C-alpha positions in Angstrom: -11.1 256.5 171.4 -10.8 254.2 169.2 -12.0 254.2 165.7 -14.8 250.8 165.6 -14.7 250.9 161.6 -11.7 250.4 161.5 -11.0 247.9 164.3 -13.7 245.9 162.0 -11.1 245.4 159.0 -9.0 243.7 161.0 -11.9 240.9 161.7 -13.7 240.9 158.4 -11.6 241.7 155.3 -13.2 243.5 152.3 -12.2 244.1 148.8 -9.4 246.5 149.9 -7.3 244.3 151.6 -4.6 242.5 149.9 -5.7 239.3 148.2 -2.6 236.8 148.6 -2.0 234.7 145.5 -2.4 231.3 145.0 0.0 228.5 145.3 1.4 226.8 142.0 1.0 223.4 142.2 4.0 221.4 142.0 4.9 218.7 139.1 4.5 216.0 141.6 0.3 217.0 142.2 0.1 217.7 138.5 0.7 213.8 137.5 -0.9 212.6 140.9 -4.2 214.7 139.8 -4.1 213.6 136.0 -3.7 209.9 137.1 -6.7 210.0 139.3 -8.6 211.4 135.9 -6.9 209.4 133.9 -7.5 205.8 135.4 -11.6 205.6 135.2 -11.3 206.5 131.7 -8.2 203.8 131.1 -10.4 201.1 133.0 -13.2 201.7 130.5 -11.4 201.6 127.5 -9.9 197.6 129.1 -13.6 196.5 129.6 -14.5 197.8 126.4 -11.8 196.1 124.6 -12.2 193.1 126.8 -15.8 193.0 125.4 -15.0 193.7 121.7 -11.9 191.4 121.3 -13.8 188.2 121.1 -15.7 189.8 118.5 -13.5 191.3 116.1 -11.3 187.9 116.1 -14.3 185.9 114.9 -14.9 188.0 112.5 -11.3 188.3 111.5 -11.5 184.5 110.8 -14.8 185.2 108.7 -12.7 187.6 106.6 -9.6 185.1 106.1 -11.4 182.0 105.1 -13.2 184.1 102.4 -9.6 185.0 100.7 -8.6 183.0 97.5 -5.3 182.2 97.8 -3.5 180.3 94.7 -2.5 177.3 95.3 1.1 176.0 95.7 2.7 175.8 91.6 -0.8 177.7 90.1 1.1 180.7 89.0 3.5 178.2 87.2 1.0 177.3 85.3 1.8 176.7 81.1 0.0 178.9 79.0 -0.2 180.4 75.7 -2.5 181.5 72.7 -1.6 181.4 69.2 1.3 179.5 69.9 3.7 177.0 68.4 4.4 173.8 70.5 7.6 171.7 69.5 8.2 168.1 69.7 11.5 166.2 69.6 11.7 162.9 68.7 13.7 160.2 70.1 16.7 161.2 66.8 15.9 164.5 68.2 14.1 165.8 64.8 11.7 168.5 65.8 8.1 168.1 64.6 6.2 171.6 65.1 2.4 172.5 65.7 0.5 175.0 66.0 -3.0 176.0 68.3 -4.8 178.6 68.7 -4.4 177.8 72.8 -1.9 175.9 74.8 -2.5 175.2 78.0 -1.4 173.0 80.9 -3.9 170.7 82.7 -2.6 170.8 85.9 0.1 173.2 87.2 3.4 171.1 86.7 1.8 168.0 85.2 3.6 168.7 81.9 0.4 167.8 79.9 -0.5 170.4 77.4 -3.5 170.6 76.3 -3.6 172.3 72.5 -7.0 173.5 70.7 -7.0 173.5 67.1 -3.5 171.7 67.0 -2.2 171.5 63.1 1.3 169.9 62.7 3.2 168.5 60.5 5.3 164.9 60.8 7.9 164.3 58.0 7.9 161.1 56.2 10.9 158.9 55.2 11.1 160.0 51.7 11.3 163.6 52.5 7.8 164.1 52.4 5.2 165.2 55.2 1.6 164.2 56.7 0.1 167.1 57.8 -2.3 166.2 60.7 -5.6 168.8 62.0 -7.8 168.3 65.4 -9.9 170.0 67.2 -8.3 169.0 70.2 -4.9 167.1 71.5 -2.9 166.6 74.5 0.8 166.0 74.6 2.4 164.2 77.7 6.3 165.6 78.1 6.8 162.6 80.2 5.7 160.1 77.9 6.4 162.0 74.7 2.9 160.6 73.5 0.5 162.8 71.6 -3.1 162.3 71.3 -5.7 163.9 69.1 -9.2 163.3 69.5 -12.4 164.8 68.2 -12.0 164.5 64.8 -8.6 163.5 63.3 -7.5 164.6 59.7 -4.4 163.3 58.2 -3.2 164.5 55.0 -0.3 163.1 52.6 1.2 165.0 50.8 0.4 162.3 47.6 -3.2 163.6 47.6 -4.3 161.0 50.5 -6.8 162.2 53.3 -7.7 160.2 55.9 -10.4 160.6 59.1 -10.7 159.4 62.5 -12.3 160.1 65.8 -9.1 160.0 67.4 -5.0 158.9 67.2 -1.7 158.5 68.9 1.4 159.6 68.1 4.9 157.9 70.1 7.6 160.3 69.4 9.8 157.5 71.1 9.3 155.4 68.4 8.3 157.2 65.8 4.5 155.2 65.5 1.0 156.8 64.6 -1.9 154.5 65.8 -5.6 154.3 66.1 -8.3 151.8 67.6 -11.1 153.7 66.2 -12.4 153.3 62.8 -10.5 155.1 60.0 -11.2 156.0 56.4 -8.7 156.7 54.0 -9.9 158.6 50.5 -7.5 159.3 47.5 -8.2 160.2 43.7 -8.0 155.9 43.6 -9.7 154.5 46.0 -11.2 154.4 49.3 -10.8 152.4 52.2 -12.7 152.0 55.4 -10.9 150.0 58.5 -11.3 149.7 62.0 -7.7 151.2 62.9 -4.2 151.6 61.7 -0.5 151.7 62.4 1.6 154.1 60.7 6.1 153.5 61.0 7.5 156.8 60.3 11.1 155.1 60.1 9.7 152.4 57.4 7.6 154.5 55.8 4.8 151.5 56.3 1.1 152.4 57.2 -1.2 149.2 57.8 -4.7 148.7 58.4 -5.8 146.7 61.1 -9.1 144.5 61.5 -11.8 144.4 59.3 -10.9 146.6 56.6 -12.9 147.2 53.6 -11.6 148.2 50.0 -13.1 150.4 47.0 -11.3 151.0 43.8 -12.6 152.9 41.3 -13.4 151.3 37.9 -10.7 154.2 36.1 -7.8 153.1 38.8 -4.9 152.0 37.2 -3.2 148.9 38.0 -1.1 149.2 41.2 -4.0 150.7 43.9 -3.5 153.6 46.0 
């Protein structure tokens, strides 16, 4: 007679029955499974970028517009502190000017602004005229020197002149002014509406209405 308990084991497996190992997934199956999991996340990322990119592009544009970039030639602008500026006339004679600051007005303009310039201009009789002013401009294109805001000219013979503005043309070695000028020496004083000075001729001419005051003890011959 058969054992009924033994027969039941054929239809109701228990823990004592051997368990078959799970079959390993193939490489292709793994790739397909990964794609199925990754596709929804990738799709969500794309949707997020479509929403964010227009705003990001706008923000980048705003940042770029706030950046100050140097203009063309700005880095080439001439600047010097406590320097000496040399000016050559048409006879290649060098005239030097000291200044607290030498600064080009615009990049490439070749117009030099001088703060507190002081220089000397040799005369024909081997003497010199010292020139001082608070502000000066020298145009390298035209070789014209402009001094402003109170100009003082000191001649080595002891004559001093003061005027608000004067010009010196290094092409012709001529100085001139169209504003009132006052000249003083130990013997006399001259007030005029303007002046012209010709370096080659060593000639100073007062222009416009002029007034001359001579000291009582001045010897014959004037200044």
